[in-house]
DODRENDO-711206 format. One record per residue: x, y, z of N, C-alpha, C, CB in turn; residue in three letters; residue number from 1. Coordinates in Angstrom, 3 decimals, always signed. Each point is the difference from the previous one (the first is absolute). Glycine has a CB too. Layout:
! residues N
X, Y, Z, X, Y, Z, X, Y, Z, X, Y, Z, ALA, NUM
...
***
This chain:
! residues 130
+5.096, +32.128, +63.442, +0.310, +0.893, +0.682, +0.623, -0.164, +1.796, -1.783, +0.835, -2.025, UNK, 1
+2.979, -0.642, +2.138, +0.632, -0.151, +1.753, -0.861, +0.631, +1.005, +2.419, +0.191, -0.709, UNK, 2
-2.202, -1.098, +1.621, -0.713, +1.020, +1.175, +1.023, +1.418, +0.008, -1.017, -2.309, +1.853, UNK, 3
+0.587, +3.274, -1.205, +0.158, +1.592, +0.331, +0.969, -0.701, +1.298, -2.742, +1.917, -0.849, UNK, 4
+3.513, -0.794, +1.097, +1.349, -0.465, +1.427, -0.733, +1.133, +0.647, +3.013, -0.891, -0.878, UNK, 5
-3.725, +2.411, +0.178, -0.231, +0.989, +0.577, -1.407, +0.096, -0.361, +2.277, +0.937, +0.085, UNK, 6
-3.159, +0.332, +0.468, -1.030, +0.106, -0.352, -0.154, +1.245, -1.325, -0.523, -1.093, +2.578, UNK, 7
+0.138, +1.253, -3.271, -0.349, +0.431, -1.754, -1.852, +0.587, -0.037, +2.063, -2.545, -1.285, UNK, 8
-1.790, +3.869, +1.035, -1.099, +0.568, -0.269, +0.300, -0.242, -1.740, -0.473, +1.855, +2.472, UNK, 9
-1.528, -1.677, -3.070, -0.133, +0.074, -1.403, +0.419, +1.783, +0.033, -2.179, -2.365, -0.691, UNK, 10
+2.645, +3.041, -0.761, +0.045, +1.746, +0.048, -1.209, +0.645, +0.339, +1.563, +0.041, -1.741, UNK, 11
-2.585, -0.892, +1.493, -0.954, +0.604, -0.446, -0.595, +0.237, +2.190, -0.456, -1.395, -3.704, UNK, 12
+1.010, +1.114, +4.347, -0.944, -0.575, +1.389, +1.630, +1.180, +0.838, -1.813, -3.925, -0.400, UNK, 13
+2.956, +3.797, -0.603, +0.921, +0.959, +1.058, -0.506, +1.651, -0.534, +2.619, -1.973, +0.254, UNK, 14
-3.105, +1.875, -1.470, -0.546, +1.602, -0.574, -1.095, +0.454, +0.657, +0.613, -0.363, -2.216, UNK, 15
-1.049, -0.693, +2.642, -1.771, +0.500, +1.062, +0.365, +0.506, +1.422, -1.672, -2.189, -0.960, UNK, 16
+2.722, +1.418, +1.443, +0.047, +0.331, +0.952, +1.021, +0.746, +0.503, -1.229, -1.514, -0.057, UNK, 17
+2.034, +2.265, -0.760, +0.840, +0.734, +0.258, -0.864, +1.415, -0.679, +2.311, -1.965, +0.130, UNK, 18
-3.228, +1.617, -0.913, -0.482, +1.395, -0.245, -1.131, +0.362, +1.037, +0.574, -0.219, -2.554, UNK, 19
-1.268, -1.090, +3.000, -0.507, +0.433, +1.260, +0.677, +1.040, +1.206, -0.871, -2.211, -0.665, UNK, 20
+2.437, +1.617, +1.169, +0.575, +0.555, +0.771, +0.264, +1.205, -0.015, +0.467, -1.665, +0.142, UNK, 21
-0.394, +2.180, -1.761, +0.530, +1.414, -0.803, -1.557, +1.128, +0.431, +1.816, -1.530, -2.752, UNK, 22
-2.507, +0.294, +2.455, -1.590, +1.210, +0.397, -0.364, +0.066, +1.845, -1.628, -1.040, -2.814, UNK, 23
+2.139, +0.238, +3.711, -0.040, +0.219, +1.211, +0.809, +1.481, +0.068, -0.232, -2.730, +0.721, UNK, 24
+1.838, +2.245, -0.942, +1.105, +1.224, +0.763, -1.300, +1.210, -0.984, +3.871, -1.225, +0.242, UNK, 25
-4.196, +1.566, -1.429, -0.260, +1.084, -0.641, -1.623, +0.250, +0.715, +1.806, -0.483, -2.454, UNK, 26
-2.574, -0.160, +3.048, -1.567, -0.192, +0.343, -0.025, +1.095, +1.044, -0.517, -2.746, -0.411, UNK, 27
+1.361, +3.613, +1.226, -0.654, +0.592, +0.964, -0.312, +1.561, -0.800, +1.260, -1.588, +2.268, UNK, 28
-0.869, +2.334, -1.443, -0.545, +1.250, +0.045, +1.083, +0.751, -1.506, -0.863, +0.004, +3.373, UNK, 29
+2.479, -0.125, -2.636, +0.847, +0.360, -0.759, +1.130, -1.107, -0.373, -0.693, +2.225, +0.927, UNK, 30
+1.770, -2.138, -0.807, +1.283, -0.900, -0.704, +0.279, -0.382, +0.837, +0.894, +0.817, -1.552, UNK, 31
-0.227, -2.591, +1.311, +0.008, -0.288, +1.000, +1.859, +0.152, +0.086, -2.756, -1.479, +0.122, UNK, 32
+3.240, +0.603, +1.038, +1.528, +1.062, +0.463, +0.721, -1.478, +0.308, -0.834, +2.958, +1.551, UNK, 33
+2.031, -2.593, -1.681, +1.379, -1.125, +0.428, +0.352, +0.201, +1.322, +1.157, +0.026, -2.187, UNK, 34
-0.834, -0.651, +3.309, -0.096, +0.558, +0.978, +1.826, -1.094, +0.561, -3.675, +0.928, +0.224, UNK, 35
+4.914, -0.734, -0.151, +1.351, -0.509, +0.335, +0.060, +0.345, +1.493, +1.185, +0.343, -2.398, UNK, 36
-1.007, -2.037, +2.791, -0.244, -0.169, +1.555, +1.591, -0.533, +0.165, -3.057, -0.741, +0.396, UNK, 37
+3.540, +0.534, +1.438, +1.171, -0.435, +0.144, -0.542, -0.935, +0.599, +1.574, +1.647, -0.066, UNK, 38
-0.798, -2.894, +0.946, -0.516, -1.282, +0.133, -0.894, +0.225, +1.149, +1.960, -1.350, -0.959, UNK, 39
-1.617, +2.518, +2.028, -0.815, -0.080, +1.322, -1.502, +1.435, -0.964, +2.912, -0.642, +2.987, UNK, 40
-3.341, +0.385, -3.803, -1.029, +0.314, -0.515, -0.193, +1.929, -0.224, -0.827, -2.718, +1.173, UNK, 41
+2.275, +3.262, -0.758, -0.132, +0.987, -0.055, -0.354, +1.175, -0.999, +1.009, -1.183, +1.395, UNK, 42
-1.608, +1.849, -2.248, -0.091, +0.636, -1.232, +0.820, +0.754, -0.390, -1.711, -0.193, +0.245, UNK, 43
+2.794, +0.018, -1.513, +0.869, +0.487, -0.068, +0.141, +1.039, -1.695, +0.717, -2.177, +2.087, UNK, 44
-1.845, +2.131, -2.646, -0.231, +0.210, -1.035, -1.538, -0.056, -1.130, +2.409, -0.571, +0.956, UNK, 45
-2.902, +1.524, -1.339, -1.545, -0.051, -0.431, +0.180, +0.344, -1.269, -1.279, +0.629, +2.014, UNK, 46
+0.916, -0.762, -2.857, -0.028, +0.290, -1.308, -1.653, -0.214, -1.023, +2.867, -0.750, +0.549, UNK, 47
-3.737, +1.765, -0.727, -1.366, -0.001, -0.600, -0.023, -0.421, -1.519, -0.593, +1.849, +1.664, UNK, 48
+0.336, -3.330, -1.957, +0.411, -0.512, -1.241, -1.370, +0.666, -0.771, +1.633, -2.492, +0.730, UNK, 49
-1.234, +2.410, -2.048, -1.297, +0.560, -1.471, -0.978, -0.607, +0.278, +1.199, +0.206, -2.042, UNK, 50
-1.852, +0.010, +1.739, -1.628, -0.323, -0.500, -0.489, +0.280, -1.179, -0.476, +0.361, +1.892, UNK, 51
+0.918, -1.658, -2.490, -0.165, -1.447, +0.378, +1.531, -0.021, +0.716, -1.853, -1.195, -2.181, UNK, 52
+1.765, +0.454, +2.905, +1.407, -1.077, +0.616, +0.867, -0.190, -0.685, -1.034, -1.191, +1.016, UNK, 53
-0.118, +0.189, -2.393, +1.257, -0.836, -0.750, -0.381, -0.559, -1.255, +0.933, -0.700, +2.103, UNK, 54
-0.480, -0.305, -2.578, -0.261, -0.707, -1.046, -0.166, -1.766, -0.161, +1.118, +2.242, -0.547, UNK, 55
-1.895, -2.764, +0.304, +0.160, -1.027, +0.089, +0.216, -0.471, -1.530, -1.182, -0.011, +2.322, UNK, 56
+2.009, -1.200, -2.466, +0.542, -0.201, -1.272, -1.289, -1.148, -0.525, +3.083, +0.533, +0.601, UNK, 57
-3.706, -0.070, -1.642, -0.772, -1.389, -0.264, +0.665, -1.409, -0.411, -1.579, +1.670, -0.689, UNK, 58
+2.831, -1.832, +0.558, +0.771, -1.085, -0.620, +0.437, -0.970, +1.612, +1.135, +1.759, -2.677, UNK, 59
-1.149, -0.997, +3.368, +0.954, -0.468, +1.437, -0.412, -0.224, +0.833, +1.215, +0.888, -0.229, UNK, 60
-2.489, +0.444, +0.290, -0.590, +0.182, +1.160, +0.779, +0.757, +1.241, -1.154, -2.015, -0.910, UNK, 61
+2.238, +2.542, +0.462, +1.001, +0.346, +1.134, -0.914, +1.367, +0.527, +2.773, -0.998, -1.150, UNK, 62
-2.414, +1.737, +1.721, -0.303, +1.519, +0.834, +1.158, +1.034, +0.085, -1.528, -1.310, +1.551, UNK, 63
+1.915, +1.946, -2.387, +0.386, +1.102, +0.101, -0.064, +1.291, +1.013, -0.258, -1.131, -1.834, UNK, 64
+0.715, +1.102, +2.761, -0.425, +1.269, +0.214, +0.329, +1.885, -0.245, -0.332, -2.163, +1.207, UNK, 65
+0.006, +3.148, -1.911, -0.022, +0.841, -0.104, +1.086, +1.029, +0.840, -2.159, -1.054, -0.806, UNK, 66
+2.827, +1.019, +0.865, +1.162, +0.855, +1.381, -0.502, +1.075, +0.292, +2.152, -0.569, -0.644, UNK, 67
-1.755, +1.382, +1.566, +0.066, +1.574, +0.193, +1.295, +0.525, -1.008, -0.974, -0.099, +2.831, UNK, 68
-0.190, +1.194, -3.021, +1.053, +0.592, -1.407, +0.543, +1.330, +1.035, -1.686, -0.633, -3.024, UNK, 69
+1.095, +1.582, +4.065, +0.805, +0.713, +1.034, +1.294, -0.913, +0.543, -2.312, +1.287, +0.717, UNK, 70
+3.098, -0.268, -0.251, +1.099, -0.481, +1.088, -0.628, -0.137, +1.024, +1.791, +0.991, -0.696, UNK, 71
-1.815, -2.201, +2.077, -0.274, -0.204, +1.112, +0.991, +0.331, +0.748, -1.379, -1.388, -0.586, UNK, 72
+1.611, +1.920, +1.333, +0.766, -0.231, +1.066, -0.461, -0.734, +1.572, +0.900, +1.986, -1.427, UNK, 73
+0.121, -2.620, +2.067, -0.326, -1.121, +1.175, -0.407, +1.268, +0.865, +1.876, -2.477, -0.159, UNK, 74
-2.859, +1.827, +1.364, -0.755, +0.343, +0.382, +0.751, -0.537, +1.465, -1.997, +0.210, -2.125, UNK, 75
+2.800, -1.013, +2.390, +0.496, -0.502, +0.950, +1.627, -0.845, -0.388, -2.807, +0.005, +0.906, UNK, 76
+3.644, -0.225, -0.298, +1.077, -0.544, -0.220, +0.390, -1.443, +0.417, +0.328, +2.226, +0.014, UNK, 77
-0.288, -3.174, -0.551, -0.230, -1.018, -0.383, +0.255, -1.380, -0.977, -0.794, +1.736, +0.953, UNK, 78
+0.943, -2.856, -0.596, +0.701, -0.767, -0.815, -1.341, -0.884, -0.407, +2.702, +0.124, +1.123, UNK, 79
-3.175, -0.212, -2.688, -1.365, +0.318, -0.354, +0.295, -1.793, -0.101, -0.842, +3.084, -1.418, UNK, 80
-0.219, -3.674, +2.165, -0.302, -1.309, -0.162, -1.410, -1.049, -1.389, +1.041, +0.984, +2.939, UNK, 81
-1.683, +0.241, -2.818, -1.435, -0.652, -0.889, -0.585, +0.826, -0.452, -0.514, -1.568, +1.105, UNK, 82
-0.618, +1.890, -2.050, -0.758, +1.161, -0.658, -1.284, -0.715, +0.354, +1.583, +1.113, -2.104, UNK, 83
-2.510, +0.046, +2.444, -1.458, -0.905, -0.364, -0.992, +1.001, -0.802, +0.065, -1.586, +2.402, UNK, 84
-0.983, +1.234, -3.406, -0.496, +0.851, -0.555, -1.618, +0.288, +0.213, +2.012, -0.545, -1.362, UNK, 85
-2.737, +1.572, +2.018, -0.714, +0.027, +0.074, -1.234, +0.491, -0.681, +1.528, -0.405, +1.276, UNK, 86
-2.637, +0.724, -0.924, -0.765, +0.887, -0.596, +0.167, +1.705, +0.208, -1.392, -2.158, +0.185, UNK, 87
+0.010, +2.434, -0.686, +0.815, +1.447, +0.573, -0.548, +0.558, +1.808, -0.032, +1.004, -3.187, UNK, 88
-0.729, -2.158, +3.382, -0.647, -0.206, +1.733, +0.612, -0.657, +0.775, -1.881, -0.016, -0.530, UNK, 89
+3.574, -0.117, -0.042, +0.990, -0.777, +0.560, -0.305, -1.418, +0.689, +0.880, +2.241, +0.212, UNK, 90
-2.055, -2.669, -1.035, +0.171, -1.461, +0.432, +0.866, -0.902, -0.864, -2.200, +0.254, +0.928, UNK, 91
+3.158, -0.793, -0.219, +0.989, -0.997, -1.281, -0.884, -0.995, -0.637, +2.297, -0.059, +1.341, UNK, 92
-1.166, -0.304, -2.414, -0.881, -0.309, -0.896, +0.935, -1.443, -0.214, -1.226, +2.645, -1.088, UNK, 93
+2.537, -1.835, +1.107, +1.484, -0.980, -0.343, +1.074, +0.302, +0.617, -0.520, -0.273, -2.018, UNK, 94
+1.039, -0.779, +2.460, +1.543, +0.403, +0.548, +1.047, -0.548, -0.530, -0.786, +0.262, +1.867, UNK, 95
+2.203, -0.393, -2.062, +1.178, -0.741, -0.365, +0.987, +0.527, +0.484, -0.755, -0.690, -1.740, UNK, 96
+1.622, +0.223, +2.068, +1.483, -0.167, +0.452, +0.602, +1.494, -0.867, +0.224, -3.304, +0.244, UNK, 97
+0.417, +4.110, -0.054, +0.894, +0.573, -1.122, +1.667, -0.561, -0.337, -1.582, +2.106, +0.730, UNK, 98
+1.561, -1.321, -1.727, +1.712, -0.895, -0.370, +0.630, +1.736, -0.838, -0.807, -3.882, -0.979, UNK, 99
+1.855, +3.699, +1.277, +1.192, +1.419, -0.586, +0.314, -0.637, -1.365, +1.540, +0.948, +2.472, UNK, 100
-1.740, +0.048, -3.268, +0.137, -0.102, -1.402, -0.623, +0.687, -1.380, +0.394, -1.736, +1.312, UNK, 101
+0.045, +1.066, -2.135, -0.459, +1.325, -0.932, -0.776, -0.899, -1.420, +2.520, +2.095, +0.820, UNK, 102
-2.377, -3.551, -0.373, -1.120, -0.348, -0.872, -1.235, -0.428, +0.291, +1.543, -0.356, -0.973, UNK, 103
-2.700, +0.214, +0.405, -1.098, -1.082, +0.476, +0.142, -1.444, +0.433, -0.968, +1.293, -1.410, UNK, 104
+0.309, -1.743, +2.288, +0.140, -1.381, +0.591, -1.800, +0.202, +0.834, +3.595, -0.408, +0.482, UNK, 105
-4.171, -0.688, -1.123, -1.221, +0.002, +0.256, -0.037, -0.257, +1.102, -0.675, -0.381, -1.735, UNK, 106
-0.178, +0.297, +2.529, -0.543, -0.323, +1.568, +0.727, +0.865, +0.568, -0.532, -2.360, +0.152, UNK, 107
+1.574, +3.536, -0.779, +0.645, +0.870, +1.667, +0.022, +1.308, -0.676, +1.945, -1.796, +1.507, UNK, 108
-1.849, +3.036, -0.189, -0.320, +1.037, -0.495, +1.398, +0.489, +0.220, -2.610, +0.198, +0.316, UNK, 109
+3.367, -0.061, -1.739, +1.071, +0.421, -0.175, +0.624, +1.761, +0.247, -0.593, -2.257, -1.425, UNK, 110
+1.363, +2.225, +1.941, -0.247, +1.565, +0.232, +2.178, +0.303, +0.044, -3.496, +0.122, +2.094, UNK, 111
+3.695, +1.129, -2.625, +1.624, +0.195, -0.086, +0.697, -0.231, +1.300, -0.287, +1.731, -1.754, UNK, 112
-0.151, -2.068, +2.918, +0.610, +0.642, +1.338, -0.560, -0.984, +0.918, +0.098, +2.644, -0.514, UNK, 113
-0.510, -3.545, +1.628, -0.398, -0.185, +1.098, +0.228, +0.890, +1.246, +0.126, -1.912, -1.114, UNK, 114
+0.997, +2.532, +0.695, +0.322, +0.937, +1.466, -0.627, +0.891, -0.404, +2.132, -0.381, +0.946, UNK, 115
-3.217, +1.298, -0.665, -0.345, +0.740, -0.334, -0.025, +1.161, +1.536, -1.046, -1.681, -2.332, UNK, 116
+1.307, +2.890, +2.333, +0.629, +1.167, +0.268, -1.296, +1.350, +0.372, +2.312, -1.078, -1.798, UNK, 117
-2.883, +1.142, +3.185, -1.140, +0.873, -0.197, +0.489, +1.250, -0.719, -1.178, -0.895, +2.075, UNK, 118
+0.368, +1.705, -2.865, +0.133, +1.167, -0.959, +0.969, -0.441, -1.417, -0.208, +1.774, +2.332, UNK, 119
+0.358, -2.456, -2.355, +0.684, -0.519, -1.343, -0.734, -0.667, -0.670, +1.838, -0.108, +0.757, UNK, 120
-1.717, -0.166, -2.227, -0.562, -0.487, -0.778, +0.345, -1.461, -0.431, -0.311, +2.273, -0.354, UNK, 121
-0.761, -3.400, +0.317, -0.031, -1.230, -0.443, -0.878, -0.279, -1.030, +0.667, -0.477, +1.960, UNK, 122
-0.283, -0.622, -2.714, -0.256, -0.189, -1.315, -0.275, -1.109, -0.149, +1.112, +1.413, -0.653, UNK, 123
-2.395, -1.575, -0.249, -0.897, -1.295, +0.356, +0.177, -0.522, -1.970, -2.377, +1.061, +2.830, UNK, 124
+3.184, -2.066, -2.926, +0.856, -0.415, -1.324, -1.448, -0.873, -0.383, +3.298, -0.198, +0.624, UNK, 125
-4.140, -0.838, -0.231, -0.658, -0.556, -0.059, -1.379, -0.691, +0.838, +2.047, +0.380, -1.143, UNK, 126
-3.177, -0.669, +0.640, -0.744, -0.662, +0.807, -1.053, -1.098, -1.397, +0.145, +2.416, +2.540, UNK, 127
+0.516, -3.480, -2.145, -1.049, -1.530, -1.238, +0.155, -0.743, +0.878, +0.483, -0.149, -2.647, UNK, 128
-2.028, -0.471, +2.060, -0.039, -1.396, +0.907, -1.495, -0.572, -0.880, +1.263, +0.898, +3.073, UNK, 129
-1.342, -2.372, -2.644, -0.935, -0.365, -1.180, +0.526, -1.008, -0.474, -0.749, +1.965, -0.601, UNK, 130
***
């Protein structure tokens, strides 16, 4: 067997790690949250996640977040730079860059547009990681 060129994890390790993360997101007194911020850390958009917040694929260990089902309007105008997932007490548990698009990209918060306008809806397309 050749030496690996990048890190690798057994599927069981990924499942355990992502299940633990999912449980941390869900562990507070209410549902976790997704927050979208600009490059200066200004909060542009906040959505409440489902509870439980997502599911872990038992074969790959990938965690897919269940997105807010209601329309969420931006609370400020700006260019989305990154998203963060918090528990219900606003403890940040995961952060990743945003990307405009219509298809899932692992390790990114994919939204319909990076240009958010206060009072206008923004649609989160996908959040997957692991």
